[in-house]
C-alpha positions as CSV (number, residue, x, y, z in Angstrom):
1,M,14.4,1.4,-6.9
2,P,17.9,2.7,-7.6
3,R,18.0,6.3,-8.9
4,D,19.8,5.3,-12.1
5,L,16.9,3.0,-13.0
6,T,13.8,4.5,-14.7
7,V,10.5,3.0,-15.6
8,T,9.9,2.8,-19.3
9,V,6.4,3.3,-20.5
10,Y,5.4,1.3,-23.5
11,S,2.4,2.5,-25.5
12,P,0.7,0.5,-28.3
13,N,1.2,1.8,-31.8
14,E,-1.4,1.8,-34.5
15,A,0.0,-1.3,-36.1
16,S,-0.2,-3.3,-32.9
17,L,-3.8,-2.1,-32.3
18,D,-4.7,-3.2,-35.8
19,L,-3.1,-6.6,-35.4
20,A,-4.8,-7.1,-32.1
21,S,-8.2,-6.2,-33.6
22,R,-7.6,-8.7,-36.5
23,L,-6.5,-11.4,-34.1
24,R,-9.6,-11.0,-31.9
25,G,-11.7,-11.4,-35.0
26,D,-9.9,-14.5,-36.1
27,L,-10.2,-16.0,-32.6
28,G,-13.9,-15.5,-32.8
29,R,-14.1,-17.1,-36.3
30,L,-12.0,-20.0,-35.0
31,A,-14.5,-20.6,-32.2
32,R,-17.3,-20.7,-34.7
33,T,-15.6,-23.2,-37.0
34,S,-14.7,-26.0,-34.6
35,Y,-16.3,-29.4,-34.6
36,F,-15.6,-31.9,-31.8
37,N,-18.2,-34.6,-32.4
38,A,-16.2,-36.5,-35.1
39,P,-13.5,-39.0,-34.2
40,V,-11.1,-37.6,-36.8
41,L,-10.6,-34.2,-38.3
42,S,-12.4,-33.9,-41.7
43,S,-10.8,-32.2,-44.7
44,S,-13.3,-29.3,-44.6
45,D,-12.8,-28.7,-40.9
46,R,-9.0,-28.9,-41.3
47,A,-9.2,-26.4,-44.2
48,K,-11.2,-23.9,-42.2
49,I,-8.8,-24.0,-39.2
50,E,-5.8,-23.9,-41.5
51,S,-7.1,-20.9,-43.4
52,I,-7.2,-18.9,-40.2
53,V,-3.8,-20.1,-38.8
54,A,-1.8,-19.9,-42.1
55,K,-2.0,-16.1,-42.3
56,W,-0.5,-15.7,-38.8
57,R,2.2,-18.4,-39.0
58,P,4.8,-16.1,-40.5
59,L,4.4,-13.6,-37.7
60,A,4.9,-16.3,-35.1
61,E,8.0,-17.4,-37.0
62,K,9.3,-13.8,-36.7
63,Y,8.7,-13.7,-33.0
64,R,10.5,-17.1,-32.7
65,C,13.5,-15.6,-34.5
66,D,13.4,-12.4,-32.4
67,A,13.5,-14.5,-29.2
68,R,17.1,-15.6,-29.7
69,G,18.2,-13.8,-26.6
70,S,15.7,-15.8,-24.5
71,A,15.8,-19.6,-24.5
72,A,12.5,-19.8,-22.6
73,S,10.7,-17.5,-25.0
74,R,12.2,-19.2,-28.1
75,A,11.1,-22.7,-26.7
76,R,7.6,-21.4,-26.1
77,W,7.2,-20.1,-29.7
78,E,8.6,-23.3,-31.1
79,A,6.1,-25.3,-29.0
80,L,3.2,-23.1,-30.2
81,L,4.2,-23.4,-33.9
82,D,4.6,-27.2,-33.5
83,A,1.2,-27.5,-32.0
84,A,-0.4,-25.4,-34.8
85,R,1.7,-26.8,-37.7
86,E,0.2,-27.4,-41.1
87,P,-1.3,-30.9,-41.2
88,E,-0.2,-33.5,-43.7
89,P,-2.4,-34.1,-46.8
90,G,-5.1,-36.8,-46.5
91,P,-7.2,-37.9,-43.5
92,V,-5.8,-37.1,-40.2
93,S,-6.4,-39.1,-37.1
94,T,-5.5,-36.3,-34.7
95,D,-8.2,-35.4,-32.2
96,P,-10.1,-32.3,-33.5
97,L,-9.9,-30.7,-30.0
98,T,-6.1,-31.0,-30.1
99,V,-5.9,-29.2,-33.5
100,Y,-8.3,-26.5,-32.4
101,S,-6.5,-25.9,-29.1
102,G,-3.1,-25.6,-30.9
103,A,-4.5,-23.0,-33.3
104,Q,-6.2,-21.1,-30.5
105,E,-3.1,-21.0,-28.2
106,L,-1.0,-19.6,-31.1
107,L,-3.5,-16.8,-31.9
108,R,-3.8,-16.0,-28.2
109,A,0.0,-15.8,-27.8
110,L,0.2,-13.5,-30.9
111,H,-2.6,-11.3,-29.4
112,E,-0.8,-11.0,-26.1
113,A,2.4,-10.0,-28.0
114,Q,0.6,-6.9,-29.3
115,R,0.0,-5.6,-25.8
116,P,2.1,-2.7,-24.6
117,G,5.1,-3.4,-22.4
118,P,8.7,-4.6,-22.5
119,T,9.8,-7.8,-24.2
120,V,11.1,-10.9,-22.4
121,Q,14.7,-9.9,-23.1
122,Q,14.1,-6.4,-21.7
123,L,12.6,-7.8,-18.6
124,S,15.5,-10.2,-18.1
125,Q,17.9,-7.3,-18.4
126,R,15.9,-5.2,-16.0
127,I,15.7,-7.9,-13.3
128,R,19.4,-8.7,-13.7
129,L,20.2,-5.0,-13.3
130,S,18.0,-4.8,-10.2
131,I,19.9,-7.7,-8.7
132,T,23.4,-6.3,-9.4
133,S,22.4,-2.8,-8.2
134,G,21.1,-4.1,-4.9
135,T,17.4,-3.3,-5.5
136,Y,16.7,-7.0,-5.3
137,P,19.2,-8.1,-2.5
138,P,20.3,-11.7,-2.3
139,G,17.8,-13.8,-0.4
140,S,14.9,-11.4,-0.9
141,V,11.5,-12.6,-2.2
142,Q,10.0,-10.4,-4.9
143,N,6.5,-10.3,-6.3
144,V,5.8,-10.6,-10.0
145,R,2.8,-8.3,-9.6
146,D,5.0,-5.5,-8.2
147,L,7.4,-5.8,-11.1
148,A,4.5,-5.8,-13.6
149,R,3.2,-2.6,-12.0
150,E,6.6,-0.9,-12.3
151,V,6.9,-1.6,-16.0
152,G,3.2,-1.2,-16.9
153,L,2.3,-4.8,-17.8
154,M,-1.3,-6.0,-17.6
155,D,-2.2,-9.2,-15.8
156,K,-2.5,-11.1,-19.1
157,S,1.1,-10.3,-20.0
158,F,2.6,-11.9,-16.9
159,I,3.8,-14.7,-19.1
160,R,6.6,-12.4,-20.3
161,I,7.9,-12.0,-16.7
162,E,7.6,-15.7,-16.1
163,L,9.7,-16.4,-19.3
164,A,12.3,-13.9,-18.2
165,L,12.5,-15.5,-14.8
166,R,12.9,-19.0,-16.4
167,D,15.9,-17.7,-18.3
168,L,17.4,-16.2,-15.1
169,E,16.5,-19.4,-13.1
170,A,18.4,-21.5,-15.7
171,K,21.4,-19.3,-15.0
172,G,21.1,-19.7,-11.3
173,Q,20.2,-16.1,-10.5
174,V,16.7,-16.6,-9.2
175,T,14.4,-19.4,-8.0
176,L,10.7,-19.4,-8.9
177,E,8.3,-19.9,-6.1
178,A,4.6,-20.3,-5.7
179,R,2.0,-17.5,-5.8
180,K,3.8,-15.5,-8.5
181,R,7.0,-14.9,-6.5
182,F,10.7,-15.4,-7.0
183,R,13.6,-15.5,-4.7
184,V,16.9,-13.9,-5.6
185,N,19.8,-16.4,-5.2
186,G,23.0,-15.6,-3.5
187,T,24.4,-15.4,0.0
188,E,24.1,-12.2,2.0
189,T,27.2,-11.1,4.0
190,A,24.9,-10.8,7.0
191,D,21.3,-11.9,6.6
192,R,18.3,-10.4,8.3
193,V,18.2,-12.8,11.2
194,T,21.8,-12.0,12.0
195,Y,20.9,-8.3,11.9
196,V,18.0,-8.8,14.2
197,T,20.0,-11.0,16.6
198,A,22.8,-8.4,16.8
199,L,20.5,-5.6,17.5
200,L,18.5,-7.5,20.2
201,R,21.8,-8.5,21.8
202,E,22.9,-4.8,21.8
203,L,19.6,-3.6,23.3
204,I,19.7,-6.3,26.0
205,D,23.3,-5.7,26.8
206,G,22.6,-2.0,27.0
207,G,19.9,-2.5,29.6
208,A,17.0,-1.4,27.6
209,F,14.7,-3.9,29.3
210,G,15.6,-3.3,33.0
211,G,18.0,-4.8,35.5
212,T,16.2,-7.8,36.9
213,P,14.9,-10.9,35.1
214,T,12.0,-9.4,33.2
215,R,9.8,-10.3,30.3
216,L,10.6,-8.9,26.8
217,P,7.9,-7.6,24.6
218,S,6.0,-10.3,22.6
219,T,7.5,-11.5,19.4
220,S,4.9,-9.7,17.4
221,D,5.7,-6.4,19.2
222,L,9.4,-6.9,18.6
223,A,8.7,-7.6,14.9
224,R,6.9,-4.3,14.6
225,S,9.6,-2.4,16.4
226,L,12.4,-4.0,14.3
227,I,10.4,-3.9,11.0
228,A,11.0,-7.6,10.6
229,T,8.9,-10.7,10.2
230,Y,7.6,-12.8,13.0
231,T,9.8,-15.7,11.8
232,E,13.0,-13.6,11.7
233,V,12.5,-12.4,15.3
234,R,11.7,-15.9,16.5
235,Q,14.8,-17.3,14.9
236,A,16.8,-14.4,16.4
237,L,15.4,-15.2,19.9
238,D,16.3,-18.9,19.3
239,K,19.9,-17.9,18.7
240,L,19.9,-15.7,21.9
241,A,18.5,-18.6,23.8
242,E,21.3,-20.9,22.6
243,D,23.8,-18.3,23.9
244,G,22.0,-18.4,27.3
245,L,20.9,-14.7,27.1
246,V,17.1,-15.4,27.1
247,A,14.8,-18.2,28.0
248,L,11.9,-19.0,25.7
249,V,8.6,-20.1,27.2
250,V,5.2,-20.8,25.7
251,A,2.5,-18.4,27.0
252,R,-1.2,-18.3,26.6
253,R,-2.4,-18.7,23.0
254,R,1.0,-20.3,22.3
255,A,2.5,-16.9,21.8
256,L,6.3,-17.0,22.1
257,R,7.7,-14.9,25.0
258,A,11.2,-14.5,26.3
259,D,12.4,-14.0,29.9
260,L,15.8,-12.4,30.6
261,L,18.2,-14.6,32.4
262,V,21.1,-12.1,32.7
263,A,20.5,-9.3,35.2
264,K,22.1,-6.0,34.2
265,S,22.1,-2.6,35.8
266,P,19.9,-0.4,33.7
267,P,21.4,2.9,32.7
268,A,19.8,6.1,34.0
269,I,17.9,8.2,31.4
270,S,20.2,11.1,32.3
271,D,23.3,9.1,31.5
272,L,21.8,8.0,28.2
273,A,20.9,11.6,27.4
274,A,24.5,12.6,28.1
275,Q,25.8,10.0,25.7
276,L,23.4,11.3,23.0
277,R,24.7,14.9,23.3
278,A,28.0,13.6,21.8
279,H,26.1,12.5,18.7
280,A,23.6,15.3,18.5
281,G,24.3,18.3,16.3
282,A,24.2,21.9,17.4
283,G,21.4,24.3,16.7
284,T,17.6,24.3,17.0
285,G,16.0,21.0,16.4
286,P,13.0,20.4,14.0
287,T,9.4,20.6,15.1
288,N,7.5,17.5,16.2
289,E,5.6,17.6,12.9
290,D,8.9,17.6,11.0
291,V,10.1,14.7,13.1
292,R,7.0,12.7,12.1
293,N,7.6,13.4,8.5
294,I,11.3,12.4,8.7
295,C,10.3,9.2,10.4
296,R,7.7,8.3,7.8
297,R,10.2,9.0,5.0
298,V,12.9,6.8,6.6
299,R,10.5,3.9,7.2
300,N,9.3,4.1,3.6
301,W,12.9,3.8,2.4
302,W,13.2,0.4,4.0
303,R,9.6,-0.8,3.4
304,M,9.8,0.1,-0.3
305,R,13.5,-1.2,-0.5
306,S,14.3,2.1,-2.2
307,T,17.8,2.5,-0.8
308,P,18.7,6.2,-0.5
309,T,22.1,7.7,-1.1
310,K,24.6,7.6,1.7
311,D,24.3,11.4,2.2
312,E,20.5,11.3,2.4
313,L,20.7,8.5,4.9
314,D,23.4,10.1,7.0
315,H,21.5,13.4,7.1
316,A,18.2,11.6,8.2
317,V,20.0,9.6,10.9
318,A,21.8,12.7,12.2
319,T,18.5,14.5,12.5
320,L,16.9,11.7,14.4
321,R,19.8,11.5,16.7
322,S,19.6,15.2,17.4
323,V,16.0,15.0,18.5
324,T,16.2,11.8,20.5
325,E,18.1,13.4,23.4
326,R,15.5,16.2,23.6
327,L,12.5,13.8,23.4
328,V,13.9,11.3,25.9
329,Q,14.4,14.0,28.5
330,R,11.0,15.5,27.9
331,A,9.3,12.1,28.0
332,A,11.2,11.2,31.2
333,A,9.9,14.3,32.8
334,T,6.3,14.1,31.7
335,C,5.2,10.5,31.1
336,P,4.1,7.8,33.6
337,D,6.9,5.8,35.1
338,G,5.7,2.5,33.5
339,P,8.3,-0.2,32.7
340,Y,7.6,-0.3,29.0
341,D,7.7,3.5,28.8
342,I,11.1,3.5,30.3
343,A,12.1,0.6,28.0
344,H,11.0,2.7,24.9
345,M,13.1,5.6,26.0
346,R,16.2,3.4,26.6
347,W,15.6,1.6,23.3
348,A,15.6,4.9,21.4
349,A,18.6,6.2,23.2
350,I,20.7,3.0,22.7
351,L,19.8,2.9,19.0
352,A,20.6,6.6,18.5
353,S,24.0,6.3,20.1
354,S,25.0,3.0,18.5
355,T,27.7,2.7,15.8
356,P,26.1,2.1,12.4
357,P,27.1,-1.0,10.4
358,D,29.2,-0.7,7.3
359,D,26.6,-2.2,4.9
360,L,24.3,0.5,3.4
361,S,21.2,-1.8,3.4
362,A,21.8,-2.6,7.1
363,Q,22.2,1.1,7.8
364,A,18.8,1.8,6.2
365,W,17.2,-0.9,8.3
366,R,18.7,0.4,11.5
367,A,17.5,3.9,10.6
368,A,14.0,2.6,10.1
369,C,14.1,0.9,13.5
370,L,15.3,4.2,15.0
371,S,12.4,6.1,13.4
372,V,9.9,3.7,15.0
373,A,11.6,4.2,18.4
374,V,11.6,8.0,18.0
375,L,7.9,8.0,17.2
376,R,7.1,6.0,20.3
377,V,9.1,8.4,22.5
378,L,7.4,11.4,20.8
379,N,4.0,9.9,21.7
380,L,5.1,9.6,25.3
381,T,5.5,13.4,25.7
382,K,2.7,15.4,27.1
383,Q,2.5,17.6,24.1
384,D,1.8,14.7,21.7
385,S,0.7,11.9,24.0
386,P,-2.4,10.0,22.9
387,P,-5.2,9.0,25.2
388,Q,-4.8,5.3,26.2
389,I,-7.7,4.0,24.2
390,D,-6.1,0.9,22.5
391,E,-3.0,-0.9,21.5
392,G,-3.2,0.1,17.9
393,T,-3.2,3.9,18.5
394,E,-0.5,6.1,17.0
395,D,-1.5,9.7,17.4
396,A,-4.3,11.5,19.3
397,L,-7.3,13.3,17.8
398,V,-6.7,16.5,19.8
399,A,-6.1,20.1,18.8
400,C,-2.9,21.3,20.4
401,R,-1.0,24.6,20.3
402,A,2.6,24.3,19.0
403,G,4.6,27.4,18.4
404,G,1.5,29.6,18.5
405,R,-0.1,27.6,15.7
406,E,-3.0,25.2,16.0
407,R,-2.6,21.9,14.2
408,L,-4.6,18.7,14.0
409,L,-3.4,15.4,15.3
410,L,-5.4,12.4,14.0
411,T,-5.9,9.1,15.8
412,R,-4.9,6.3,13.5
413,T,-6.4,3.0,14.8
414,T,-5.7,-0.3,13.2
415,L,-8.5,-2.5,12.0
416,K,-7.7,-4.8,15.0
417,T,-9.2,-2.2,17.3
418,R,-11.5,-3.8,19.9
419,R,-14.9,-4.3,18.5
420,H,-16.8,-2.6,21.3
421,H,-14.9,0.6,20.3
422,M,-16.3,0.4,16.7
423,S,-19.7,1.7,15.9
424,T,-20.0,3.2,12.4
425,L,-17.7,3.0,9.3
426,T,-17.7,5.6,6.6
427,T,-18.2,4.1,3.2
428,D,-18.0,7.1,0.9
429,H,-15.1,5.7,-1.1
430,P,-16.4,4.0,-4.3
431,A,-14.4,0.8,-3.6
432,W,-16.7,-0.2,-0.7
433,A,-19.2,-2.8,-2.0
434,T,-22.3,-4.1,-0.2
435,Q,-22.1,-7.9,0.5
436,K,-25.0,-10.3,0.1
437,E,-24.7,-11.6,3.7
438,G,-24.6,-8.0,5.0
439,G,-21.8,-5.5,5.6
440,V,-19.4,-4.0,3.1
441,A,-16.0,-5.0,1.7
442,R,-13.2,-3.7,-0.5
443,A,-9.7,-4.2,-1.7
444,A,-6.9,-1.7,-0.8
445,R,-3.3,-1.5,-1.7
446,T,-0.6,-0.3,0.8
447,A,3.0,0.4,0.2
448,T,4.0,-3.2,-0.2
449,G,0.8,-5.2,0.4
450,L,-2.7,-5.9,-0.9
451,W,-5.5,-6.2,1.6
452,I,-9.2,-7.3,1.6
453,L,-11.0,-5.2,4.2
454,S,-14.6,-5.8,5.4
455,H,-17.0,-4.6,8.0
456,D,-20.1,-6.3,9.3
457,Q,-22.2,-6.5,12.5
458,R,-19.2,-7.8,14.4
459,G,-17.0,-4.9,13.3
460,P,-14.0,-4.5,11.0
461,H,-11.8,-7.3,9.5
462,A,-8.6,-7.2,7.6
463,E,-6.9,-9.9,5.5
464,C,-3.5,-9.5,3.8
465,V,-3.6,-11.4,0.5
466,E,-0.3,-10.3,-0.9
467,G,3.0,-8.8,0.4
468,A,3.8,-7.9,4.0
469,D,3.0,-4.5,5.3
470,S,1.6,-2.6,8.2
471,E,-2.2,-2.8,8.5
472,P,-4.4,0.0,7.1
473,V,-5.6,2.4,9.7
474,L,-9.0,4.0,10.6
475,V,-9.4,7.7,11.4
476,P,-12.2,8.6,13.9
477,A,-14.6,11.4,14.2
478,D,-15.8,11.8,17.8
479,P,-19.1,13.7,18.2
480,A,-17.7,15.3,21.4
481,N,-15.5,17.4,19.0
482,L,-18.4,18.9,17.0
483,P,-18.4,22.7,17.1
484,S,-20.9,24.1,19.6
485,A,-21.8,26.9,17.2
486,A,-23.3,24.4,14.7
487,P,-27.1,24.1,14.7
488,A,-28.5,21.9,17.4
489,A,-30.5,19.8,15.0
490,L,-27.3,19.1,12.9
491,R,-25.3,18.2,16.0
492,D,-28.0,16.0,17.4
493,G,-28.3,14.1,14.1
494,L,-24.5,13.6,13.9
495,T,-24.2,12.6,17.6
496,G,-26.6,9.8,16.9
497,L,-24.0,8.1,14.8
498,G,-21.6,7.8,17.7
499,T,-17.9,7.8,17.1
500,T,-17.4,7.1,13.4
501,H,-14.3,5.7,11.6
502,R,-13.1,6.1,8.1
503,L,-10.3,4.1,6.4
504,A,-7.4,6.4,5.6
505,N,-6.6,5.6,2.0
506,P,-3.2,3.8,2.3
507,W,-2.3,4.4,-1.4
508,L,-1.9,8.1,-2.5
509,W,-2.3,7.2,-6.1
510,D,-5.7,5.6,-5.5
511,A,-6.8,8.8,-3.7
512,I,-5.7,10.9,-6.6
513,T,-7.4,8.5,-9.1
514,T,-10.7,8.6,-7.1
515,A,-10.7,12.4,-6.9
516,I,-10.1,12.7,-10.7
517,L,-12.8,10.3,-11.6
518,R,-15.3,12.3,-9.5
519,Q,-14.7,15.4,-11.6
520,V,-17.9,16.7,-13.3
521,V,-20.0,13.5,-12.7
522,R,-22.4,12.8,-9.8
523,A,-21.5,10.5,-6.9
524,G,-23.4,7.5,-8.2
525,Q,-21.9,7.7,-11.7
526,A,-18.4,8.3,-10.2
527,R,-18.8,5.1,-8.2
528,K,-19.7,3.1,-11.3
529,L,-16.9,4.7,-13.3
530,Y,-14.3,3.9,-10.6
531,R,-15.3,0.2,-10.4
532,A,-15.4,-0.2,-14.2
533,W,-11.9,1.5,-14.4
534,C,-10.4,-0.8,-11.7
535,F,-12.0,-4.0,-13.1
536,A,-10.9,-3.2,-16.6
537,Y,-7.3,-2.2,-16.0
538,G,-6.4,-2.8,-12.3
539,T,-5.4,-5.8,-10.3
540,T,-8.3,-8.2,-9.7
541,I,-8.6,-10.5,-6.6
542,D,-11.0,-13.4,-6.3
543,R,-12.0,-14.1,-2.7
544,P,-14.8,-16.0,-1.0
545,Q,-16.6,-12.7,-0.4
546,G,-16.5,-11.9,-4.2
547,T,-14.2,-10.4,-6.8
548,F,-12.4,-7.2,-5.9
549,S,-10.0,-4.9,-7.8
550,V,-7.7,-2.0,-7.1
551,A,-6.8,0.9,-9.4
552,P,-4.2,0.4,-12.1
553,A,-0.7,1.7,-11.3
554,P,0.5,5.0,-12.8
555,A,2.7,3.2,-15.3
556,Q,-0.3,1.2,-16.6
557,V,-2.3,4.4,-16.9
558,L,0.4,6.0,-19.0
559,A,0.4,2.9,-21.3
560,L,-3.4,3.0,-22.0
561,S,-4.6,4.3,-25.4
562,E,-7.4,6.8,-25.9
563,Q,-9.7,4.0,-27.0
564,Q,-9.1,2.1,-23.8
565,F,-10.2,5.2,-21.7
566,Q,-13.2,5.6,-23.9
567,A,-14.2,1.9,-23.5
568,V,-14.9,2.4,-19.8
569,G,-16.3,5.9,-20.0
570,A,-13.2,7.7,-18.8
571,K,-12.3,9.6,-22.0
572,F,-12.9,13.0,-20.3
573,H,-10.6,12.1,-17.5
574,R,-7.7,10.7,-19.7
575,T,-5.5,13.8,-19.8
576,A,-5.9,14.5,-16.1
577,L,-5.2,10.8,-15.1
578,Q,-2.1,10.6,-17.4
579,A,-0.8,14.0,-16.2
580,A,-1.2,12.9,-12.6
581,A,0.5,9.5,-13.3
582,E,3.5,11.2,-14.8
583,Q,3.8,13.7,-11.9
584,Y,3.2,10.9,-9.3
585,G,6.1,9.0,-10.6
586,R,8.4,11.9,-10.0
587,H,7.1,13.3,-6.8
588,H,5.2,10.7,-4.8
589,G,8.0,10.3,-2.3
590,E,7.8,14.0,-1.4
591,W,4.0,14.1,-1.5
592,E,3.6,11.1,0.9
593,A,5.6,12.9,3.6
594,L,3.4,16.1,3.5
595,D,0.6,17.0,5.9
596,A,-2.9,17.5,4.5
597,P,-2.8,21.2,3.8
598,S,0.7,21.0,2.1
599,L,-0.4,18.0,0.1
600,A,-3.5,19.7,-1.2
601,T,-1.3,22.6,-2.3
602,A,1.3,20.4,-4.0
603,L,-1.3,18.4,-6.0
604,T,-2.7,21.6,-7.6
605,G,0.6,21.7,-9.6
606,I,-0.7,18.8,-11.7
607,P,-2.4,19.9,-15.0
608,R,-6.2,19.6,-14.8
609,I,-6.1,19.2,-11.0
610,G,-7.9,22.1,-9.3
611,P,-8.3,23.0,-5.7
612,W,-11.4,20.8,-5.3
613,T,-9.8,17.6,-6.7
614,A,-6.5,18.3,-4.8
615,A,-8.3,18.8,-1.4
616,T,-10.5,15.7,-1.9
617,A,-7.4,13.5,-2.6
618,A,-5.5,15.0,0.3
619,A,-8.3,14.3,2.7
620,D,-8.8,10.8,1.5
621,Y,-5.1,9.9,1.9
622,T,-4.3,11.7,5.1
623,G,-7.7,11.2,6.8
624,D,-7.7,14.9,7.7
625,F,-11.1,16.3,6.6
626,S,-10.4,19.8,7.8
627,V,-9.0,20.4,4.3
628,Y,-11.9,18.8,2.4
629,P,-13.9,21.1,0.1
630,H,-16.6,21.8,2.6
631,D,-19.1,23.3,0.1
632,D,-19.1,20.0,-1.8
633,L,-22.5,18.9,-3.0
634,A,-22.5,15.8,-0.8
635,V,-21.9,17.9,2.3
636,R,-24.7,20.3,1.4
637,T,-27.1,17.5,0.6
638,W,-26.6,15.5,3.8
639,A,-26.6,18.6,6.0
640,E,-30.0,19.7,4.6
641,R,-31.4,16.2,5.2
642,I,-30.1,16.0,8.7
643,A,-31.5,19.4,9.7
644,P,-34.2,20.2,7.1
645,A,-35.7,23.1,9.2
646,Y,-32.5,25.1,9.2
647,P,-32.4,27.9,6.7
648,W,-29.6,26.6,4.5
649,P,-28.1,28.7,1.6
650,G,-29.2,27.7,-1.9
651,K,-27.3,25.2,-4.0
652,K,-25.4,27.9,-5.8
653,D,-25.1,30.3,-2.9
654,K,-21.4,30.8,-2.0
655,S,-22.2,31.7,1.5
656,F,-22.4,28.0,2.5
657,L,-18.6,27.6,2.8
658,P,-18.0,30.6,5.2
659,L,-21.1,29.5,7.2
660,W,-19.8,25.9,7.6
661,T,-16.2,26.7,8.4
662,G,-17.2,29.7,10.6
663,W,-19.0,27.3,13.1
664,A,-15.6,25.6,13.8
665,G,-13.6,28.9,13.7
666,T,-9.9,28.1,14.0
667,D,-10.5,24.6,15.5
668,R,-9.4,22.2,12.8
669,T,-10.4,19.2,14.9
670,A,-14.0,20.5,15.1
671,L,-14.0,21.2,11.3
672,H,-12.7,17.7,10.6
673,T,-15.3,16.1,12.8
674,L,-18.2,18.2,11.4
675,T,-17.4,17.4,7.7
676,L,-16.4,13.8,8.1
677,S,-19.5,13.0,10.3
678,T,-21.8,14.6,7.8
679,L,-20.3,12.6,4.9
680,T,-20.6,9.5,7.1
681,W,-24.3,10.2,7.8
682,G,-25.0,9.9,4.1
683,S,-22.8,6.8,3.5
684,H,-22.0,4.4,6.3
685,D,-22.2,0.8,7.7
686,R,-23.0,0.2,11.3
687,S,-21.7,-2.6,13.6
688,E,-23.2,-3.5,17.0
689,P,-20.8,-3.3,20.0
690,E,-20.2,-6.5,21.8
691,D,-21.2,-6.9,25.4
692,D,-18.1,-9.0,26.4
693,P,-15.0,-6.8,26.2
694,C,-12.8,-9.9,26.5
695,S,-14.2,-11.6,23.4
696,S,-11.8,-12.5,20.5
697,Y,-11.0,-10.1,17.8
698,D,-10.1,-10.5,14.1
């Protein structure tokens, strides 16, 4: 979103709430005064329906007049008024159901108009401004639900966005598509396929993939590296094939592959490092932890389409360039001499030393691609290299010494991890619901996507139902990392779980919401409250497994009245949720780039958010349970049940916290494993490992 655009929060006033209440009452009376068994509408039936509609007809006329700026909205009100017009005197041959439906639709439209949120004209202006400012670039496909979340509209008010889009479609600015999407019309100076083609050509010409005819990475791998869609990469490869640079072949499972036809002498890593020194700035570079945070921020700029200012982008790219030379040399000296390892280093070096395009959007995309390459090279270094456990691994769950300070690195494994690696899933988050056929499932929102996640005897499964985004990740707890000082009975009980995995909450706002709703109430009541909250005001998804929902967005929370909080039992949490929603809108970009301890500290700046709530939210979002409030009642309860013979401190004895953390000492990995495994023991779903490691995976 451009920085000169703000999200306006629309709250219902008392007059709107009173009208809405009266309309609901009349809709109920209308339902009780309808008769469909007669072939014609009798005078008495007509009088009953007309007495209800007549009082609301002037208000509908007012909305029709106010809709002069929107042809679609005006046409809608005219159609509604025509369908609910006053009948002529005498017997009427009109079907009673037609008369009743016309009256009902008019009252429903009036009731929807009382809901908080922008008008159709305001929405048209907002979309038009987003198009002209570049927030919605030409050719891009936007989601109506994303726009509704930004402006705080409920699902039942999507009609306003649809009417605004019809107005813009009539002017040729957008094209409506299926599944509540619209495409921005216009021609880009250089479309995404052209960008991808140019970058692939630059990488191939630069010798990133070796000097003999060799196979490129798969199309899916290229799409992840280039932060592009599979179709865009495939079209780019087709163009390169037309130019004779690559040959396309169909491999096993019909996956598209490409073989280089042009042999080029690959540059030496030392030569690439020398080129990078010309672009790198002087001075001491950032720490590896800072590099990861910068890469995450740059990728989020592109994924969220929140184009930064040129100064911000230039500073981020300059920082990434300055560290690439150092990382490439370190990785070359320490990593195995595998062909794809060398390709990753060359890829990063070529990207870092390339000349950026003139277009700011293209620069943001190239910077995001560079951030992906830098992270891969960072993972090749011995200091941060992960164990080779699976293709979906990003970081390693090991404790390492960096600058004399111990820090925790968490393995983040995608849900497509091989099933025989999966044993137990942590289900402490209240969104997980037990399925009739066995297993658990939930909905989860990521930066730009909506996912249905499930887990059964065969392992984890993920389905993207909206948007396009990287898959949610799982954070493990390996019993080998349990502190040796912990009681043997406790360690034995936790070891029996095997390596457990927990979904790192991909949406920071949901983590904050969940932690706030857990305040004061017990876990069982908090689970019911969270689900009622999401079903009442969040986004609902109907799938074959059942109906799921995700939490309402911050703008929606700010638009809710006190009565709406009270209706779901969240009156006590209203001030905390609305304060958090206001602060989240201002600072979420900064918060999402913080590590777990820093995030927990930052969240305490929100009114009514104390250390317990902040630490719980930070652990849920980052997956780092070394910052979790370890004297939480759930930790105490499950620990006592695992090792009942151990002399545990009493429920109100404050010695539990130093006892628990003292077993791990300064080893954050051990503390993370101890706490997360204990929580998993009390709430988990188990899958059975498969015997055949070559079986198919979801």
